[in-house]
C-alpha positions as CSV (number, residue, x, y, z in Angstrom):
1,M,4.2,-2.9,16.0
2,Q,5.9,-1.3,13.1
3,L,7.5,-2.8,10.0
4,P,11.3,-2.6,9.9
5,R,12.3,0.6,8.1
6,S,13.8,-1.2,5.1
7,V,10.6,-3.2,4.5
8,H,8.4,-0.2,5.1
9,T,10.4,1.8,2.5
10,R,10.2,-0.9,-0.2
11,V,6.5,-1.6,0.3
12,H,5.6,2.1,0.5
13,Y,7.5,2.7,-2.7
14,A,5.6,-0.1,-4.5
15,L,2.3,1.2,-3.2
16,T,2.9,4.8,-4.3
17,H,3.9,3.6,-7.7
18,T,0.9,1.3,-8.3
19,A,-0.3,3.3,-11.3
20,A,3.2,3.0,-12.9
21,L,3.2,-0.8,-12.1
22,R,-0.2,-1.2,-13.7
23,T,0.8,0.5,-16.9
24,G,4.2,-1.0,-17.2
25,Q,6.0,2.4,-16.8
26,L,7.9,1.1,-13.9
27,Q,10.0,-2.0,-14.5
28,A,9.7,-4.1,-11.4
29,D,9.0,-7.7,-10.5
30,P,5.3,-8.3,-11.5
31,R,4.8,-10.1,-8.2
32,W,4.7,-6.7,-6.5
33,L,1.5,-5.8,-8.5
34,D,0.1,-9.2,-7.6
35,C,0.6,-8.5,-3.9
36,I,-1.0,-5.0,-4.2
37,E,-4.0,-6.3,-6.2
38,A,-4.6,-9.1,-3.7
39,A,-4.5,-6.7,-0.8
40,L,-7.0,-4.5,-2.6
41,R,-9.4,-7.4,-3.3
42,A,-9.3,-8.3,0.4
43,A,-9.9,-4.7,1.6
44,P,-13.4,-3.4,2.4
45,P,-14.8,-0.9,-0.1
46,E,-14.1,2.3,2.0
47,R,-10.4,1.3,2.2
48,R,-10.2,0.9,-1.5
49,G,-11.3,4.5,-1.9
50,F,-8.6,5.5,0.6
51,F,-6.1,3.5,-1.4
52,D,-6.9,5.3,-4.6
53,L,-6.7,8.8,-3.0
54,Y,-3.6,8.2,-0.9
55,F,-1.4,5.8,-2.9
56,V,-2.6,6.2,-6.5
57,Q,-3.5,9.9,-6.7
58,R,-1.0,10.8,-3.9
59,L,-3.2,13.4,-2.3
60,E,-1.9,15.2,0.8
61,L,-3.0,13.8,4.2
62,D,-5.4,16.7,4.8
63,E,-6.9,16.3,1.4
64,V,-7.6,12.6,2.0
65,L,-9.1,13.4,5.4
66,F,-11.4,16.0,3.8
67,H,-12.5,13.8,1.0
68,L,-13.3,10.7,3.2
69,C,-14.4,12.6,6.3
70,I,-12.3,10.3,8.6
71,E,-10.1,10.9,11.6
72,R,-6.3,11.1,11.3
73,S,-6.0,7.9,13.4
74,T,-8.2,6.1,10.9
75,L,-6.1,7.3,8.0
76,Y,-2.9,5.9,9.6
77,S,-4.7,2.7,10.5
78,W,-5.8,2.2,6.9
79,R,-2.4,3.1,5.6
80,D,-0.8,0.6,7.9
81,Y,-3.4,-2.0,6.8
82,F,-2.1,-1.8,3.2
83,L,1.6,-1.7,4.3
84,W,1.2,-4.8,6.4
85,S,-1.0,-6.6,3.9
86,V,1.3,-6.1,1.0
87,A,4.4,-6.8,3.1
88,L,3.0,-10.1,4.2
89,R,2.1,-11.1,0.7
90,A,5.5,-10.0,-0.6
91,A,7.3,-12.0,2.1
92,E,5.2,-15.1,1.1
93,K,6.3,-14.6,-2.6
94,G,10.0,-14.1,-1.6
95,L,10.1,-10.4,-2.6
96,I,11.3,-9.3,0.8
97,H,13.1,-11.3,3.4
98,V,12.3,-11.3,7.1
99,R,15.1,-12.0,9.5
100,E,14.6,-14.0,12.6
């Protein structure tokens, strides 16, 4: 199951701008950073390394695969883990709205 495109885009933007959110360079609702940090705390250690390479350092997919020695399907699974985890937390805090 995939996130709706509008939700995916907003969450992916927040994730790829985590460094700017942390330093205050990006003016956004601070609850976004709370959602991201909560997802990171709940993630296993190997996924935190992935998060840093993929979302913070913004390495290309092949570079992430090389550094972590993982399969492409694992990379997409871990990416989706963070997208869904942050999206659910953002919905709980009212940052995004889910239609029924």
